[in-house]
C-alpha positions in Angstrom: 63.6 21.1 79.0 59.8 21.3 78.8 59.5 20.9 82.5 62.0 23.7 83.0 60.1 26.0 80.7 56.9 25.2 82.5 58.5 25.9 85.8 59.7 29.3 84.5 56.3 30.1 83.0 53.6 28.2 84.9 50.9 30.3 83.3 51.8 28.8 79.9 51.6 25.3 81.3 48.2 26.0 82.8 46.9 27.4 79.5 48.0 24.3 77.7 46.3 22.1 80.3 43.1 24.1 80.0 43.2 23.9 76.2 43.7 20.2 76.3 40.8 19.8 78.7 38.7 21.9 76.4 39.6 19.8 73.3 38.6 16.7 75.2 35.3 18.1 76.3 32.1 16.8 74.6 31.2 20.5 73.9 34.3 21.3 72.0 32.7 20.6 68.6 29.8 22.9 69.5 32.3 25.6 70.6 34.2 25.4 67.3 31.0 25.7 65.2 29.6 28.6 67.3 33.0 30.3 66.9 32.9 30.0 63.2 29.3 31.4 63.0 30.3 34.4 65.2 33.4 35.0 63.2 31.8 35.2 59.8 28.8 37.1 61.2 31.1 39.7 62.8 33.2 40.1 59.6 30.3 40.9 57.3 28.4 42.9 60.0 31.4 45.2 60.4 31.9 45.6 56.6 28.2 46.3 55.9 26.3 46.9 59.1 23.1 48.3 57.4 22.5 45.5 54.8 23.5 42.4 56.7 22.7 40.4 59.8 19.4 41.8 61.0 17.2 39.3 62.9 14.9 39.2 59.8 17.9 38.5 57.5 19.3 35.8 59.8 15.8 34.1 59.7 15.8 34.3 55.9 19.3 32.7 55.8 18.1 29.9 58.0 15.0 29.3 55.8 17.2 28.7 52.8 20.0 26.9 54.5 17.9 24.1 56.0 16.9 23.0 52.5 20.6 22.2 51.7 21.1 20.8 55.2 18.6 18.0 54.4 20.5 17.2 51.2 23.8 17.3 53.1 22.4 14.8 55.6 21.5 12.4 52.8 25.0 12.8 51.1 26.6 11.9 54.4 25.6 8.3 54.1 27.7 7.8 50.9 30.4 10.4 51.4 31.4 8.7 54.7 32.0 5.6 52.6 34.2 7.4 50.1 31.5 7.7 47.4 30.1 10.7 45.5 26.9 11.4 43.5 26.7 14.0 40.7 23.0 13.2 40.2 21.6 14.9 43.3 20.7 18.1 41.5 19.0 16.2 38.6 17.0 14.2 41.1 15.9 17.3 43.0 14.5 18.7 39.7 12.9 15.4 38.5 11.4 14.5 41.9 10.0 18.1 42.3 8.4 17.9 38.9 6.9 14.4 39.5 5.6 15.6 42.9 4.0 18.7 41.5 2.4 16.8 38.6 0.9 14.2 41.1 -0.2 16.9 43.4 -2.6 18.2 40.8 -4.5 14.9 41.1 -3.8 13.7 44.6 -3.1 16.8 46.6 -0.6 16.7 49.4 -0.4 12.9 49.3 0.6 13.0 45.6 3.1 15.8 46.2 4.9 14.1 49.1 4.7 10.6 47.7 5.8 11.7 44.3 8.9 13.5 45.6 9.9 10.8 48.1 9.0 7.8 45.8 10.8 9.2 42.8 13.8 10.2 44.9 14.1 6.7 46.5 13.7 4.8 43.2 16.4 6.9 41.6 18.7 6.0 44.6 17.9 2.4 44.1 18.7 2.6 40.4 22.0 4.4 41.0 23.1 2.0 43.7 22.2 -1.0 41.6 24.1 0.2 38.6 27.1 1.2 40.7 27.3 -2.3 42.1 26.8 -4.0 38.8 29.1 -1.9 36.6 32.0 -1.7 39.1 33.0 1.7 37.9 33.6 4.9 40.0 30.4 6.4 41.4 31.3 9.8 39.7 31.2 8.1 36.3 27.9 6.3 37.0 26.2 9.4 38.4 27.4 11.8 35.7 25.8 9.5 33.0 22.6 9.1 35.0 22.5 12.9 35.6 22.2 13.5 31.9 19.5 10.9 31.6 17.5 12.2 34.5 17.7 15.8 33.1 16.2 14.5 29.9 13.5 12.5 31.7 12.6 15.7 33.7 12.1 17.7 30.5 9.9 14.9 29.1 7.9 14.7 32.3 7.4 18.4 32.4 6.4 18.6 28.8 8.7 21.5 28.3 6.7 23.7 30.7 7.4 25.2 34.0 5.7 23.3 36.8 4.1 25.4 39.5 3.0 24.1 42.9 -0.6 25.0 43.8 -1.1 27.8 46.3 -3.1 25.4 48.6 -0.1 23.0 48.7 2.6 25.3 50.1 2.6 24.3 53.8 6.3 23.5 53.5 7.3 26.8 51.9 7.9 28.6 55.2 7.8 28.1 59.0 6.5 26.1 60.7 6.1 23.6 57.8 9.6 23.6 56.5 11.1 23.6 60.0 9.0 20.6 61.0 9.9 18.6 57.9 13.6 19.4 58.2 13.6 18.5 61.9 12.0 15.1 61.1 14.7 14.5 58.5 17.5 15.4 61.0 15.8 13.1 63.6 15.7 10.3 61.1 19.4 10.7 60.3 20.2 10.7 64.0 18.2 7.5 64.6 19.9 5.7 61.6 23.4 6.8 62.6 23.1 5.9 66.3 20.6 3.1 66.6 20.9 1.0 63.4 23.5 -1.2 61.8 23.4 1.0 58.7 25.2 3.9 60.5 27.7 1.6 62.1 28.5 -0.3 58.8 28.7 2.9 56.7 31.3 4.2 59.0 33.1 0.9 59.0 33.2 0.7 55.2 34.5 4.2 55.0 37.2 3.6 57.5 38.5 0.4 55.8 36.5 -1.3 53.2 38.8 -4.4 53.1 38.5 -4.9 56.8 34.8 -4.4 56.8 34.4 -7.1 54.1 36.5 -9.5 56.1 34.3 -8.8 59.1 31.4 -10.2 57.1 29.8 -6.9 56.2 28.0 -7.0 52.8 29.7 -4.0 51.4 27.6 -3.8 48.2 24.4 -4.1 50.1 25.2 -1.2 52.4 26.4 0.9 49.5 23.1 0.3 47.8 21.3 1.3 51.0 23.5 4.4 51.3 22.4 5.6 47.8 18.8 4.9 48.6 19.0 6.8 51.9 20.7 9.7 50.1 18.0 10.0 47.5 15.2 9.6 50.0 16.6 12.7 51.7 16.9 14.3 48.3 13.2 13.6 47.9 12.6 15.6 51.1 14.9 18.3 49.8 12.8 18.4 46.6 9.7 19.0 48.7 11.3 21.9 50.5 12.9 23.3 47.3 9.8 23.5 45.1 7.7 24.6 48.1 10.2 27.4 48.8 10.5 28.5 45.2 6.9 27.5 44.2 8.1 26.5 40.6 10.5 24.1 39.0 11.8 24.2 35.5 13.6 21.2 33.8 17.0 22.0 32.4 19.5 20.0 30.3 23.2 20.2 29.5 24.4 19.4 33.1 22.6 22.6 34.3 21.5 20.8 37.5 25.1 20.2 38.6 25.3 23.5 40.5 22.7 22.1 42.9 25.1 19.4 44.0 27.8 21.5 45.7 26.1 23.5 48.4 24.7 20.4 50.2 28.0 18.7 49.6 29.8 21.4 51.5 27.5 20.8 54.5 28.3 17.1 54.2 32.0 17.8 54.4 31.4 19.8 57.6 29.7 16.7 59.0 32.5 14.5 58.0 35.1 16.9 59.5 33.2 17.1 62.8 32.5 13.4 63.0 35.4 13.0 65.4 33.6 15.2 67.8 30.4 13.2 67.5 28.5 16.1 65.9 28.0 15.3 62.2 24.3 16.4 62.1 24.9 19.6 64.0 27.9 20.3 61.8 25.9 19.9 58.6 23.1 22.2 59.8 25.5 24.9 61.2 27.8 24.5 58.2 25.1 25.2 55.7 24.1 28.2 57.8 27.7 29.4 57.7 27.7 29.0 53.9 24.5 31.1 53.7 26.1 33.8 55.9 29.1 34.0 53.5 26.9 34.1 50.3 24.6 36.7 51.7 27.5 38.7 53.1 29.0 39.1 49.7 25.6 40.1 48.3 25.2 42.7 51.0 28.7 44.0 50.0 27.4 44.5 46.5 29.7 41.9 45.0 28.6 40.5 41.6 26.5 37.3 41.7 29.3 35.4 40.1 31.2 35.7 43.3 29.0 33.0 44.7 30.6 30.5 42.3 34.1 31.7 43.3 33.2 31.3 47.0 31.6 27.9 46.4 34.6 26.6 44.6 37.1 28.1 47.1 35.1 26.9 50.1 34.7 23.4 48.7 38.5 23.1 48.1 39.3 24.3 51.6 36.8 22.0 53.2 37.9 19.0 51.1 41.5 19.7 52.0 40.8 19.9 55.7 38.5 16.9 55.6 40.9 14.8 53.6 43.2 14.7 56.6 40.5 12.6 58.4 41.6 9.3 56.7 40.5 6.8 54.2 36.8 7.6 54.3 37.4 10.8 52.5 38.6 9.2 49.3 36.1 9.5 46.5 35.4 6.4 44.5 
């Protein structure tokens, strides 16, 4: 029957063959991502041509999106294993405050070492407690989020912490681009040239099989949390440099910082099958920035960002969940 239809309509058969070849191409993932960028850009450019999408605007969107891209790269290491972390936002705040405080005494060294050191130590603590308590990662990280928020308030002394004007190299190009590019290169190296990337994917695909293969699952989950929060430390450097100040907040106020990098991570997980997780994270965050700023250009209320964030997160999770066992949050 199919053969008869193809004989009657050879153009349809040729189209299907071309589509199949395109899907099997190593460039298919890039084509999909580029198509998504062009689609959302075109929609908002048509709706509000004067307020959206100028070269200066696109550059501004990129400047903000790379901050979340770095966090998304860190989250990839645990999300691909089926884990989740609600303490990312609290760590961004705490690491930023620690970095700014140390920068007043040790300059750039104190700033960078404070953010990266605090971030990595928090990752070590989270991974250790997750392994020892044997409870879902969401429960562990929600409890620790509240603790880290309180520690941040104590460390800041109740005052807003401002980064010195002479320490803002990472606030704009080329500083922020260089630092983000180094983070992306580090993720690429870990995923493609170390056992960590291989084992994280193996654990996410089937933890029981990975354990039977001799992989120390608890060890690599601990490493995953440490890598996540090392990247969160980089994100803290970019965040406080971009905004120049950081204020400690309590009452789960830092939770909103978790979701934008997480959406980029889900782009990475969804495009893993095309071998483009890092590219998908970076482009995905840029797409999210296009959507947010598009609604702002339309004059929509600021609360629309929460609606868009929630809707986009649900859609991306639904699409990603089809990918298999690695998408189950533990």
